[in-house]
C-alpha positions as CSV (number, residue, x, y, z in Angstrom):
1,M,-34.4,48.0,103.1
2,P,-33.0,46.4,99.9
3,D,-32.4,48.7,97.0
4,P,-35.0,48.4,94.3
5,V,-32.6,48.6,91.5
6,D,-30.3,46.1,93.1
7,A,-33.2,43.7,93.8
8,H,-34.4,43.7,90.2
9,R,-31.0,43.8,88.5
10,E,-31.0,40.2,87.6
11,S,-34.8,39.7,87.4
12,D,-36.7,39.5,84.1
13,R,-38.6,42.7,84.9
14,L,-37.0,46.2,84.6
15,D,-37.6,48.3,87.7
16,P,-39.1,51.8,87.0
17,S,-36.1,53.4,88.9
18,I,-33.8,52.3,86.1
19,W,-35.8,54.2,83.6
20,K,-35.7,57.3,85.8
21,I,-31.9,57.2,85.8
22,G,-31.8,56.4,82.2
23,T,-34.1,59.2,81.2
24,V,-31.9,61.8,83.0
25,A,-28.7,60.3,81.4
26,V,-30.1,60.3,77.9
27,L,-31.5,63.8,78.2
28,G,-28.0,65.3,78.3
29,S,-27.0,63.3,75.2
30,F,-30.2,64.4,73.4
31,M,-29.5,68.1,74.2
32,S,-25.9,68.0,72.9
33,Q,-26.9,66.1,69.8
34,L,-29.8,68.4,69.0
35,D,-27.6,71.5,69.6
36,A,-24.9,70.2,67.3
37,T,-27.5,69.5,64.6
38,V,-29.3,72.8,65.0
39,V,-26.0,74.7,64.5
40,N,-24.9,72.6,61.6
41,V,-28.0,73.5,59.5
42,S,-27.8,77.1,60.5
43,L,-24.2,78.0,59.5
44,S,-25.3,80.1,56.5
45,S,-27.7,82.1,58.7
46,L,-25.0,82.6,61.3
47,A,-22.5,83.8,58.6
48,A,-25.1,86.3,57.4
49,A,-25.8,87.6,61.0
50,F,-22.1,88.2,61.7
51,H,-21.2,89.3,58.2
52,G,-18.5,86.6,58.0
53,S,-17.5,84.0,55.5
54,L,-18.8,80.4,55.6
55,A,-15.3,79.1,56.0
56,E,-14.9,81.3,59.1
57,I,-18.2,80.4,60.6
58,Q,-17.5,76.7,60.0
59,W,-15.3,76.8,63.0
60,V,-18.5,77.1,65.1
61,T,-18.9,73.4,64.4
62,S,-15.3,72.4,64.0
63,G,-14.3,74.0,67.3
64,Y,-17.0,72.1,69.1
65,L,-15.9,68.8,67.7
66,L,-12.2,69.4,68.3
67,A,-12.8,70.5,71.9
68,L,-14.8,67.3,72.4
69,A,-11.9,65.3,71.2
70,L,-9.4,67.2,73.4
71,I,-11.4,66.6,76.6
72,L,-12.7,63.0,75.9
73,P,-9.5,61.2,77.2
74,L,-10.0,62.9,80.6
75,S,-13.4,61.5,81.2
76,G,-12.3,58.2,82.8
77,W,-9.8,60.0,85.1
78,M,-12.4,62.6,86.2
79,V,-15.0,59.9,87.0
80,D,-12.4,58.1,89.2
81,R,-11.7,61.4,90.9
82,I,-15.1,62.9,91.6
83,G,-17.7,60.3,90.5
84,A,-20.0,60.0,87.6
85,R,-22.9,61.9,89.3
86,A,-20.8,64.9,90.2
87,L,-19.1,65.0,86.8
88,Y,-22.5,64.7,85.0
89,L,-23.9,67.6,87.0
90,W,-20.8,69.7,86.4
91,C,-21.0,69.0,82.6
92,F,-24.7,69.7,82.5
93,S,-24.3,73.0,84.3
94,A,-21.3,74.0,82.1
95,F,-23.2,73.1,78.9
96,T,-26.2,75.1,79.9
97,L,-24.1,78.1,80.9
98,S,-22.0,78.0,77.8
99,S,-25.2,77.8,75.7
100,A,-26.3,81.0,77.3
101,L,-22.9,82.6,76.5
102,C,-23.3,81.4,72.9
103,G,-26.7,83.1,72.7
104,F,-25.1,86.4,73.9
105,S,-22.1,86.3,71.5
106,W,-21.1,89.6,70.0
107,S,-18.8,88.4,67.3
108,V,-17.7,85.3,65.3
109,D,-14.7,84.9,67.6
110,S,-16.7,85.0,70.8
111,L,-19.2,82.5,69.4
112,I,-16.4,80.1,68.4
113,G,-14.8,80.5,71.8
114,F,-18.1,79.8,73.7
115,R,-18.8,76.8,71.4
116,I,-15.4,75.4,72.3
117,L,-16.5,75.6,76.0
118,Q,-19.8,74.0,75.1
119,G,-18.0,71.1,73.3
120,M,-15.7,70.5,76.3
121,S,-18.8,70.0,78.5
122,G,-21.3,68.6,76.1
123,G,-18.9,66.0,74.7
124,L,-18.6,64.2,78.0
125,M,-22.4,63.8,78.5
126,A,-22.8,61.0,76.0
127,P,-20.1,58.7,77.6
128,M,-21.4,59.5,81.1
129,A,-24.9,58.5,80.0
130,Q,-23.6,55.2,78.7
131,M,-21.7,54.5,81.9
132,M,-24.4,55.4,84.3
133,M,-26.9,53.2,82.4
134,A,-24.4,50.3,82.4
135,R,-24.0,50.6,86.1
136,V,-27.7,50.2,86.9
137,A,-29.1,48.1,84.0
138,G,-27.1,44.9,84.6
139,K,-28.1,42.2,82.2
140,H,-30.8,44.4,80.8
141,I,-28.4,46.9,79.3
142,A,-29.2,45.9,75.7
143,S,-32.9,46.7,76.3
144,V,-32.1,50.0,78.1
145,L,-29.6,51.2,75.4
146,G,-32.1,50.2,72.7
147,F,-34.8,52.5,74.0
148,A,-32.3,55.1,75.1
149,A,-31.1,55.5,71.6
150,M,-34.5,56.6,70.4
151,P,-34.4,60.2,71.6
152,I,-30.7,60.6,70.5
153,L,-31.7,59.3,67.1
154,L,-34.5,61.8,67.0
155,A,-32.2,64.7,67.6
156,P,-30.7,64.9,64.1
157,L,-34.2,64.5,62.6
158,L,-35.6,67.3,64.8
159,G,-32.6,69.6,64.4
160,P,-33.5,71.0,61.0
161,V,-37.1,71.5,62.0
162,V,-36.2,73.3,65.2
163,A,-33.6,75.4,63.5
164,G,-36.1,76.4,60.7
165,A,-38.8,77.4,63.2
166,I,-36.4,79.5,65.3
167,L,-34.8,81.3,62.4
168,Q,-38.3,82.0,60.9
169,F,-39.9,83.4,64.0
170,A,-37.0,84.5,66.3
171,S,-33.4,85.6,66.4
172,W,-30.5,83.2,65.8
173,R,-29.7,83.6,69.5
174,W,-32.5,81.4,70.4
175,L,-30.7,78.5,68.7
176,F,-28.7,78.5,72.0
177,L,-30.9,80.2,74.5
178,I,-33.5,77.4,74.1
179,N,-31.2,75.2,76.1
180,M,-31.6,77.3,79.2
181,P,-35.1,76.1,80.4
182,V,-34.5,72.6,79.2
183,G,-31.1,72.5,81.0
184,A,-32.6,73.8,84.2
185,L,-35.3,71.1,84.2
186,A,-32.7,68.5,83.4
187,L,-30.4,69.6,86.3
188,I,-33.3,69.3,88.8
189,L,-34.1,65.8,87.6
190,A,-30.4,64.9,87.7
191,V,-30.2,66.0,91.3
192,L,-33.3,64.1,92.2
193,F,-32.7,60.8,90.4
194,L,-29.0,60.2,89.8
195,P,-27.4,57.9,92.4
196,Q,-24.6,58.9,94.7
197,D,-21.3,57.2,93.7
198,R,-18.8,59.2,95.7
199,E,-17.8,56.1,97.7
200,E,-16.9,54.3,94.5
201,T,-14.3,56.8,93.4
202,K,-10.6,55.7,93.4
203,P,-8.5,58.8,92.9
204,R,-5.4,58.3,90.8
205,D,-2.7,60.5,89.5
206,L,-3.3,62.1,86.1
207,D,-1.1,60.6,83.3
208,L,0.1,64.0,82.0
209,V,2.4,62.4,79.4
210,G,-0.3,60.2,78.1
211,L,-2.7,63.1,77.9
212,A,-0.2,65.2,76.1
213,L,0.2,62.5,73.5
214,L,-3.4,61.3,73.1
215,S,-5.5,64.5,73.2
216,P,-3.5,66.4,70.5
217,G,-3.4,63.2,68.5
218,L,-7.2,63.0,68.4
219,V,-7.5,66.7,67.6
220,L,-5.0,66.5,64.8
221,F,-6.6,63.3,63.4
222,L,-10.0,64.8,63.2
223,Y,-8.7,68.0,61.7
224,G,-6.5,66.1,59.2
225,S,-9.5,63.9,58.2
226,D,-11.6,67.0,57.5
227,H,-8.8,68.7,55.5
228,V,-7.2,65.6,53.8
229,S,-7.2,67.4,50.4
230,D,-4.6,69.9,51.4
231,R,-1.0,69.7,52.7
232,A,-1.9,70.9,56.2
233,G,-4.5,68.2,56.6
234,L,-2.0,65.5,55.5
235,A,0.6,66.8,57.8
236,A,-1.9,66.8,60.7
237,L,-2.8,63.1,59.9
238,A,0.9,62.1,59.8
239,V,1.7,63.8,63.1
240,S,-1.5,62.3,64.7
241,V,-0.3,58.8,63.7
242,L,3.1,59.4,65.3
243,L,1.4,60.6,68.5
244,F,-0.8,57.5,68.6
245,V,2.2,55.2,68.2
246,A,4.1,57.1,70.9
247,F,1.0,56.9,73.2
248,S,0.7,53.1,72.6
249,R,4.3,52.6,73.7
250,W,3.9,54.8,76.7
251,A,0.6,53.2,77.7
252,A,2.2,49.7,77.4
253,V,4.8,50.8,80.0
254,K,2.3,52.6,82.4
255,K,-0.3,49.8,82.1
256,D,-3.3,50.5,84.4
257,T,-2.0,53.9,85.4
258,A,-2.1,55.2,81.9
259,I,-4.9,57.6,80.9
260,I,-6.2,54.8,78.7
261,D,-5.5,51.3,79.9
262,L,-4.6,49.3,76.8
263,Q,-4.7,46.1,78.8
264,L,-8.5,46.2,78.2
265,F,-7.8,45.0,74.7
266,T,-6.2,41.8,76.0
267,G,-9.8,40.6,76.7
268,K,-11.2,39.0,73.6
269,V,-14.7,40.2,74.2
270,F,-13.8,43.8,74.8
271,S,-11.4,43.9,71.8
272,A,-14.1,42.4,69.6
273,A,-16.7,44.9,70.9
274,A,-14.3,47.8,70.4
275,V,-13.6,46.8,66.8
276,T,-17.3,46.4,66.2
277,Q,-18.0,49.9,67.5
278,F,-15.1,51.4,65.4
279,M,-16.4,49.7,62.2
280,L,-20.1,50.5,63.0
281,N,-19.4,54.2,63.5
282,G,-17.1,54.4,60.4
283,I,-19.6,52.6,58.2
284,S,-22.5,54.9,59.4
285,F,-20.5,58.1,58.7
286,A,-19.1,56.8,55.4
287,G,-22.6,56.0,54.2
288,Q,-23.9,59.4,55.3
289,M,-21.2,60.9,53.1
290,L,-21.5,58.6,50.0
291,I,-25.2,58.2,49.6
292,P,-26.2,61.9,49.5
293,I,-23.3,62.7,47.2
294,F,-24.5,59.9,44.9
295,L,-28.1,61.2,44.9
296,I,-27.1,64.8,44.2
297,R,-24.1,64.4,41.8
298,A,-24.9,61.1,40.0
299,S,-28.7,61.1,40.1
300,G,-29.3,64.8,39.7
301,R,-31.5,65.2,42.8
302,S,-31.7,68.5,44.7
303,P,-30.6,68.8,48.3
304,S,-34.3,69.0,49.4
305,E,-35.2,65.9,47.5
306,T,-32.2,64.1,48.8
307,G,-33.3,64.9,52.4
308,L,-36.7,63.3,51.7
309,L,-35.2,60.3,50.0
310,L,-32.9,59.6,53.0
311,A,-35.9,59.5,55.4
312,P,-36.3,55.7,55.2
313,L,-32.8,55.3,56.7
314,G,-33.9,57.1,59.9
315,L,-37.3,55.3,59.9
316,G,-35.5,52.0,59.7
317,M,-33.4,52.9,62.7
318,M,-36.4,54.1,64.7
319,C,-38.2,50.8,64.0
320,G,-35.1,48.7,64.8
321,Y,-33.9,50.2,68.1
322,P,-36.9,49.3,70.3
323,C,-36.7,45.7,69.3
324,V,-33.0,45.3,70.1
325,G,-33.3,44.5,73.7
326,A,-35.9,41.7,73.2
327,L,-34.0,40.2,70.3
328,T,-30.8,40.2,72.3
329,K,-32.4,38.5,75.3
330,R,-33.9,35.8,73.0
331,F,-31.0,35.2,70.5
332,G,-27.9,36.6,72.3
333,N,-25.4,39.4,71.5
334,R,-23.5,37.7,68.7
335,R,-26.5,36.7,66.7
336,V,-28.3,40.0,66.9
337,S,-25.2,42.1,66.3
338,A,-23.9,39.9,63.4
339,G,-27.5,39.6,62.0
340,G,-27.8,43.4,62.1
341,A,-24.5,43.8,60.3
342,L,-25.6,41.3,57.7
343,L,-28.9,43.1,57.2
344,A,-27.1,46.4,56.8
345,L,-24.9,44.8,54.1
346,A,-28.0,43.6,52.4
347,G,-29.3,47.3,52.5
348,T,-26.0,48.6,51.1
349,F,-25.4,46.1,48.3
350,P,-28.3,47.5,46.1
351,F,-26.4,50.8,45.8
352,I,-23.9,49.1,43.6
353,Y,-26.7,48.3,41.2
354,L,-28.2,51.8,41.5
355,A,-24.9,53.4,40.8
356,S,-24.4,51.2,37.7
357,H,-27.9,51.2,36.2
358,G,-29.6,54.4,37.5
359,L,-31.8,55.4,40.3
360,V,-34.9,53.2,41.1
361,I,-36.9,54.9,43.9
362,G,-38.5,51.8,45.2
363,M,-35.2,49.9,45.5
364,L,-33.6,53.0,47.1
365,V,-36.3,53.2,49.8
366,C,-36.2,49.5,50.6
367,A,-32.4,49.5,50.7
368,L,-32.2,52.5,53.0
369,F,-34.8,51.0,55.4
370,L,-33.0,47.7,55.6
371,R,-29.7,49.5,56.1
372,G,-31.2,51.6,59.0
373,M,-32.8,48.5,60.6
374,G,-29.5,46.6,60.3
375,L,-27.2,49.4,61.7
376,S,-29.6,49.9,64.7
377,A,-29.2,46.3,65.8
378,V,-25.4,46.3,65.9
379,G,-24.5,48.9,68.6
380,A,-26.4,48.0,71.8
381,P,-25.4,44.2,71.8
382,S,-21.8,45.0,71.2
383,I,-21.7,47.8,73.9
384,S,-23.4,45.5,76.4
385,A,-20.9,42.7,75.6
386,A,-18.0,45.2,76.2
387,Y,-19.4,46.4,79.5
388,S,-20.1,42.8,80.7
389,S,-16.5,41.8,80.1
390,V,-14.9,44.3,82.4
391,K,-15.0,44.8,86.2
392,R,-17.2,47.4,87.6
393,E,-14.3,49.6,88.7
394,D,-13.0,49.6,85.1
395,L,-16.3,51.0,83.6
396,P,-15.0,54.6,83.4
397,M,-11.9,53.5,81.5
398,A,-13.9,51.2,79.3
399,T,-16.4,53.9,78.5
400,T,-13.7,56.4,77.6
401,T,-11.9,53.8,75.4
402,L,-15.0,52.9,73.5
403,N,-16.0,56.5,72.8
404,I,-12.6,57.4,71.6
405,L,-12.6,54.4,69.1
406,M,-16.1,55.4,68.0
407,R,-14.9,59.0,67.3
408,L,-12.0,57.7,65.3
409,G,-14.1,55.2,63.3
410,G,-16.2,57.9,61.6
411,P,-13.5,60.1,60.1
412,T,-11.2,57.1,59.3
413,L,-13.6,55.2,57.1
414,T,-15.2,58.3,55.7
415,T,-11.7,59.6,54.7
416,I,-10.8,56.3,53.0
417,C,-14.1,56.2,51.1
418,A,-13.9,59.9,50.1
419,T,-10.3,59.6,49.0
420,F,-11.1,56.5,47.0
421,L,-14.2,58.1,45.4
422,G,-12.2,61.2,44.5
423,W,-9.4,59.1,42.9
424,R,-12.0,57.2,40.8
425,M,-13.8,60.4,39.8
426,A,-10.6,62.1,38.8
427,A,-9.9,59.3,36.4
428,A,-13.5,59.2,35.1
429,H,-14.4,60.7,31.7
430,G,-18.1,60.9,30.9
431,P,-21.3,60.0,32.9
432,A,-20.8,56.3,32.6
433,A,-17.4,56.4,34.1
434,A,-18.7,58.6,36.9
435,H,-21.4,56.1,37.7
436,G,-18.7,53.4,37.7
437,A,-16.7,55.4,40.3
438,F,-19.7,55.5,42.6
439,A,-20.3,51.8,42.1
440,A,-16.7,51.1,43.1
441,A,-17.0,53.3,46.2
442,F,-20.1,51.3,47.3
443,I,-18.2,48.1,46.7
444,L,-15.5,49.4,49.1
445,L,-18.3,50.3,51.6
446,C,-19.6,46.7,51.3
447,V,-16.1,45.4,52.0
448,F,-16.1,47.4,55.3
449,H,-19.6,45.9,56.0
450,G,-18.0,42.5,55.7
451,L,-15.3,43.4,58.2
452,L,-18.1,44.6,60.6
453,I,-19.8,41.2,60.2
454,A,-16.5,39.4,61.0
455,A,-16.0,41.6,64.1
456,A,-19.5,41.0,65.3
457,M,-19.1,37.3,64.9
458,R,-16.3,37.4,67.6
459,L,-18.8,38.7,70.2
460,P,-19.9,36.3,72.9
461,L,-23.2,34.5,72.3
462,S,-24.7,36.0,75.4
463,V,-23.8,38.5,78.1
464,E,-24.6,36.0,80.8
465,G,-21.9,33.7,79.6
466,G,-19.2,35.8,81.2
467,S,-17.4,34.9,84.5
468,A,-18.7,36.2,87.8
469,K,-15.9,38.7,88.1
470,H,-17.0,40.4,85.0
471,S,-20.6,40.9,86.0
472,L,-22.1,44.3,86.8
473,P,-22.9,44.3,90.5
474,I,-24.9,47.3,91.8
475,A,-23.5,48.1,95.2
476,P,-26.2,49.5,97.6
477,T,-24.1,52.5,98.4
478,A,-24.1,53.5,94.7
479,L,-27.8,54.1,94.8
480,E,-28.6,55.1,98.4
481,S,-29.5,58.6,97.5
482,A,-31.9,57.7,94.7
483,S,-35.4,59.1,95.5
484,E,-37.1,55.9,94.6
């Protein structure tokens, strides 16, 4: 009998089996995002529970992020070795087990150690989710990614609520132990619904030299970006740049046997999508840093007020994501992604006025909502364009490459904006000069938005415009174990 997913891959109607696979894939991303957010807002409570300093307990978060960066380059190689389904099940199991270990931690050091294990497993679930959905969604990938982003977007919004409820009525240990029943249910669903892909594996030798250059480079870059104000951070950034240059030279020699195949960037579509993802993630993180600081320091708002004032940003994203698939199908990848980038710029530009003339709540709410709507429309079309431009067997490598660039985009643009703001603030004397410093920082952010628009304009008009060899065929053997 023909496979239902294969039969409907190119039809105008999405088969329910695609949503089953997508739900399992997204559940892992949601869990890891929620867990990271819950911990981030609970650091002071954890410091009090362990009688440690906030600087020490901060490594509960930093260790998680650095472990994620360390393991991320391995994801493509591991998919090629054991398959996406097996890797996802292993990651889910390890994430659930390490969550339990975090819940039973007896000291700060043990909690940090278990969080590193959690980061190594949880960090791979997001790229695995993207890749599995790309394999089954075909030309509908923009629609699937648009709806799949909703629960992941909800995780940061639910994190403070969940953390507050747990800390009010239960021990901090339940911040991690709550993952146990959810993880068990998710594992059962994964076993039932995820397709077998063992026959698609193509084992290759591990590029140890490339790994030894790239993984430490990512870790040092993230660490240096977070500590750019001190000498150790600057030294880490300098070493990371040298490691990236060395890796680029090595990968150029190794070509498709490198741990990251830089030949992917010879394709105009993939390179345009990669730059778009880099800029999008960077702009999102830079805005999340600049806007709250502006509201607190320049506008005199309390942290609790700032949290409420930022709500329209998330609301705009939640309203935008479900529409992305239909808009992409009607207008094409380039128009939707570039239009979203232009809308995000329109939502960022008013901050120059607000910084110069004072806070106007109505203008702030409208600007944040437009910014959220715009940013939500950029990602899915660019990712779908990137996946449509590579062969099916190159999906693991493409997924790893895109995720690495996304991880780099955030700290890169955030560091540039923070350094620029700090330089302008240091030269400012008086309230008017301080407002001018924030206005200048928002002008810089708008310049980055302009670069995002330029990158999005290089995307293809439509996914279907690619050549046949770049389509996303769903081999029957890839789904023969799906229960549907």
